[in-house]
C-alpha positions in Angstrom: 125.0 72.5 112.4 124.6 74.7 115.1 123.7 78.1 114.9 126.2 80.7 116.1 124.9 82.4 118.6 123.6 86.2 117.8 124.4 89.2 120.1 121.6 91.1 121.3 121.5 94.7 123.1 120.3 93.7 126.8 117.0 95.6 128.1 118.2 97.8 130.1 120.9 99.1 127.5 118.4 99.2 125.2 116.2 101.9 127.3 119.2 103.4 128.3 120.2 104.6 124.9 116.7 105.8 123.8 116.6 107.8 126.6 120.3 109.4 126.0 118.9 109.7 122.4 115.4 111.6 123.6 116.8 113.5 125.8 119.0 115.0 122.6 122.6 116.3 124.3 125.1 117.5 122.7 127.6 115.1 121.4 131.0 115.6 123.5 133.3 115.8 120.4 131.5 118.6 119.5 132.2 119.8 123.0 135.6 121.8 124.9 136.9 119.5 127.5 135.9 121.7 130.4 131.9 121.7 128.8 132.1 117.3 128.8 133.4 117.2 131.8 130.1 119.1 133.3 128.0 117.3 130.8 129.5 113.7 132.0 129.3 114.4 135.9 125.8 115.7 135.0 124.5 112.3 133.5 126.4 110.3 135.6 124.9 111.3 138.4 121.4 110.3 137.2 123.0 106.8 136.2 125.3 106.1 139.8 122.8 104.1 141.8 122.6 104.0 145.7 125.5 104.9 146.9 127.6 101.9 148.3 128.6 102.2 152.7 131.9 101.7 153.4 133.9 102.4 157.1 136.3 105.3 155.6 136.9 107.9 153.2 140.1 110.0 153.4 141.2 112.1 150.1 144.9 112.3 150.5 147.5 113.6 148.1 150.5 112.3 146.8 153.8 113.8 145.8 155.3 112.3 142.9 158.2 113.3 140.8 156.1 115.0 137.9 153.0 116.1 139.9 150.7 116.6 143.4 147.9 113.6 142.5 145.2 114.1 144.6 144.2 110.4 146.1 141.0 109.1 147.5 141.2 106.2 149.9 138.2 103.9 150.9 138.6 101.4 153.1 135.7 98.8 153.8 134.7 97.5 156.9 136.4 94.7 156.5 139.7 95.8 157.1 139.0 98.6 159.9 141.9 100.4 160.7 144.0 98.5 163.0 143.2 95.1 161.8 146.6 95.1 160.3 147.7 96.2 157.3 145.3 95.4 154.3 145.6 93.9 150.5 145.4 97.3 148.2 143.7 98.3 144.5 144.6 101.3 142.8 141.5 102.1 140.7 142.0 104.6 137.5 139.3 106.2 135.9 137.9 106.3 132.8 137.0 109.0 129.8 139.1 108.9 127.6 142.0 110.6 129.4 139.6 114.0 129.2 136.3 113.9 131.5 135.8 112.3 134.8 137.0 112.8 138.1 137.0 111.0 141.6 133.2 112.4 142.1 131.7 110.4 138.8 133.8 106.7 140.0 133.5 107.0 144.0 130.7 104.6 143.4 132.8 102.4 141.2 135.3 102.7 143.8 133.2 101.8 146.9 131.4 98.7 145.7 135.7 97.1 144.4 136.6 97.7 148.1 133.5 95.6 150.0 133.5 93.4 146.9 136.9 92.7 147.1 137.3 93.4 151.2 140.5 95.2 150.3 141.7 99.3 150.3 141.1 101.3 147.1 143.2 104.4 146.7 141.5 106.1 143.8 144.0 108.3 141.4 142.4 112.0 140.3 145.6 111.9 137.2 146.1 115.2 135.4 143.6 115.3 132.5 144.2 116.3 128.7 144.0 118.0 126.2 145.5 120.3 129.1 147.8 117.7 130.2 148.8 115.9 127.2 150.1 112.3 127.3 152.5 110.9 128.9 150.9 112.8 131.8 148.1 110.8 133.4 150.3 107.9 132.8 153.1 109.4 134.8 150.6 110.5 137.8 149.0 106.9 137.8 152.7 105.0 138.1 153.9 108.2 140.2 150.8 107.6 142.2 151.4 104.2 142.5 154.6 104.1 143.8 153.8 106.8 146.2 151.6 104.6 148.3 153.3 101.9 147.3 156.3 103.5 149.6 153.9 104.9 152.2 152.0 101.6 152.3 152.8 101.3 156.8 151.7 104.1 157.3 148.7 103.8 154.9 148.0 100.4 156.5 148.5 99.1 153.4 150.7 95.9 152.5 152.6 96.9 149.8 153.1 93.4 149.0 149.5 92.8 148.2 148.4 95.3 145.8 146.8 95.6 142.6 145.5 98.3 139.6 142.8 98.2 138.0 140.2 100.7 135.8 137.7 101.7 133.2 138.3 102.2 129.3 141.3 104.8 129.5 141.8 103.7 133.3 142.2 100.3 132.2 144.8 101.8 129.9 146.7 103.0 132.2 146.2 100.1 134.7 147.6 97.6 132.3 150.9 100.4 131.3 151.5 100.7 135.4 151.6 96.9 135.4 154.0 96.2 132.6 156.2 99.6 133.9 155.6 98.1 137.7 157.1 94.3 136.4 159.9 96.2 134.4 161.5 98.0 137.7 160.9 94.4 139.4 163.4 92.9 137.1 165.4 95.6 137.2 165.4 96.0 141.1 164.0 93.4 143.0 162.2 94.9 146.0 160.7 98.0 144.4 157.5 95.8 145.0 155.7 93.7 142.9 151.7 94.1 141.9 149.4 90.6 142.5 146.7 91.3 139.4 145.3 93.6 137.2 141.3 94.4 136.6 141.3 95.4 133.2 137.3 96.7 132.3 136.7 97.3 128.7 140.4 99.0 128.6 141.3 100.9 125.2 144.9 98.9 124.2 145.4 100.5 120.9 144.7 103.7 119.6 145.0 102.7 116.2 140.7 102.4 116.0 141.2 99.8 113.4 139.5 96.8 114.5 136.3 95.4 113.6 134.6 96.4 116.4 135.5 100.0 116.5 134.2 100.4 112.6 130.8 98.1 113.0 130.1 100.1 116.8 131.5 103.3 115.2 127.6 104.6 116.1 124.4 104.3 118.3 125.8 103.1 121.3 126.8 105.1 123.6 130.8 105.6 122.9 131.2 107.1 119.6 133.9 106.3 117.2 134.0 110.3 116.2 134.0 110.8 120.4 137.1 108.3 120.4 139.2 110.2 117.9 138.3 113.1 120.2 139.5 111.3 122.9 142.6 110.5 121.3 143.5 113.7 119.7 143.2 115.3 123.1 145.1 112.9 124.9 147.8 112.6 122.2 148.2 115.9 120.7 148.7 116.4 116.3 150.5 113.9 116.4 147.4 111.5 117.5 146.2 109.8 113.8 148.9 106.9 113.9 152.3 109.1 114.9 155.1 108.1 116.9 153.1 108.4 120.0 150.1 106.6 119.5 152.3 103.2 117.8 153.9 104.2 121.9 153.3 101.0 123.9 153.0 103.3 126.8 150.1 104.7 124.6 149.0 101.4 122.5 149.6 98.6 125.2 148.6 95.8 122.6 151.8 96.9 120.9 153.9 96.4 123.9 156.7 93.7 123.0 156.4 91.3 126.2 153.9 90.8 128.1 155.8 87.8 130.1 155.9 88.0 133.8 152.9 90.6 134.3 150.3 90.1 136.9 147.3 87.9 137.0 144.4 90.0 135.1 140.7 89.9 134.5 139.5 91.2 131.4 136.0 92.9 130.7 134.3 93.6 127.3 131.3 94.6 126.4 129.2 93.0 123.1 128.1 96.6 121.9 131.4 98.6 122.9 133.9 99.7 119.7 136.6 98.8 122.4 135.6 95.1 121.9 137.7 93.3 119.9 141.2 95.6 121.2 140.0 94.6 124.8 139.9 90.4 123.6 142.8 90.7 121.9 144.9 92.1 124.8 143.3 89.2 127.2 144.5 87.0 124.3 148.1 88.7 124.3 148.2 87.8 128.1 147.2 84.3 127.9 150.1 83.6 125.4 152.1 84.9 127.4 151.4 82.3 130.1 149.9 84.9 132.3 146.7 83.6 134.2 143.4 85.7 132.8 140.1 85.5 133.1 138.2 86.4 130.2 134.6 87.9 129.9 132.7 89.2 127.6 129.1 90.5 129.1 127.3 89.8 125.7 124.0 92.6 125.9 125.9 95.8 127.5 127.8 98.8 126.2 130.6 100.6 127.1 130.7 102.0 130.7 128.0 99.8 131.6 129.9 99.1 134.7 130.1 102.5 136.3 126.2 102.5 135.6 125.0 101.4 139.1 121.4 102.6 139.0 120.2 101.2 135.3 122.6 98.2 134.8 122.1 95.1 137.1 125.3 93.5 134.7 127.4 96.7 136.0 126.9 95.0 140.0 127.5 91.8 138.8 130.7 92.7 137.2 131.7 94.9 140.0 131.2 91.6 142.4 133.3 89.1 139.5 135.9 92.1 140.4 135.4 92.3 144.2 135.9 88.0 144.1 138.3 87.6 141.7 140.9 90.9 144.2 140.0 88.3 147.4 141.5 85.4 145.3 144.3 87.4 144.1 145.2 88.7 147.6 144.5 85.6 149.1 146.6 83.8 147.2 149.9 86.2 147.3 152.8 86.1 149.7 150.7 86.7 153.1 147.5 86.2 151.9 145.4 83.8 154.0 145.4 81.4 150.6 
């Protein structure tokens, strides 16, 4: 009988972890939120790689019921202004709802715009602990609705819009997809999303999966940091209380997965979030939602944003772009 394959750490991931250990940087959870943001921003520049060229980048603001939300719009050469309404990906950055911003995920959005042949709108949602749950979600959802409402002025086809994000941003994207579906059911014509792109998403605040326990230390994202992120986002209710069980914080706990847009779910073999990402893909599939699922077996959490040091990150974003193109082409008004 054939023996099961043993997962091994990718050599590039191993070298990065060795470099990080040698640098002796302070653990994220030992810092204040502003200190952690500075550390993340400074560390990220060393991993980001060469910036992908696009036709235009524009900073905007979305006026939503909850807040004024900064946005950054990326337009690749394939969809220059004046060539008709373009498909659009709304993108929510990762960082445990606590760190990350438009700049830290600038190159990721550039790659997605070029590979997806679409406009990408990156959302600078409010961060915790200054703004706790559901502030980030309100901004993500509100910005998506604002872009839909202003699609014509932005040169965007509101009938070909998708949502995506990594880690905490994947969490937000999954929930925005559910909220959008529910609004469409309640009042046809409010705008239907055609795809969701979920990169190693956080889907269950319980953090009790086998991978969360097995990979608690030594693989970039640690359990202590995850607990710190969760406490920042949910506050005193973070340890399994009402907010943690709210499906808007833990979308894996939602009662209805039917009618959601098709999805591409990426996980990493050495990521504590591995099992909950895979479980989310399974729940979508059981509900009849078309799902492409891919585990990058040798990778660690956040690899798709480490474009300067991880070949797998560049491959993952290229795959994202291919699947976005196919989804936009298949949508009404697309070329498919």
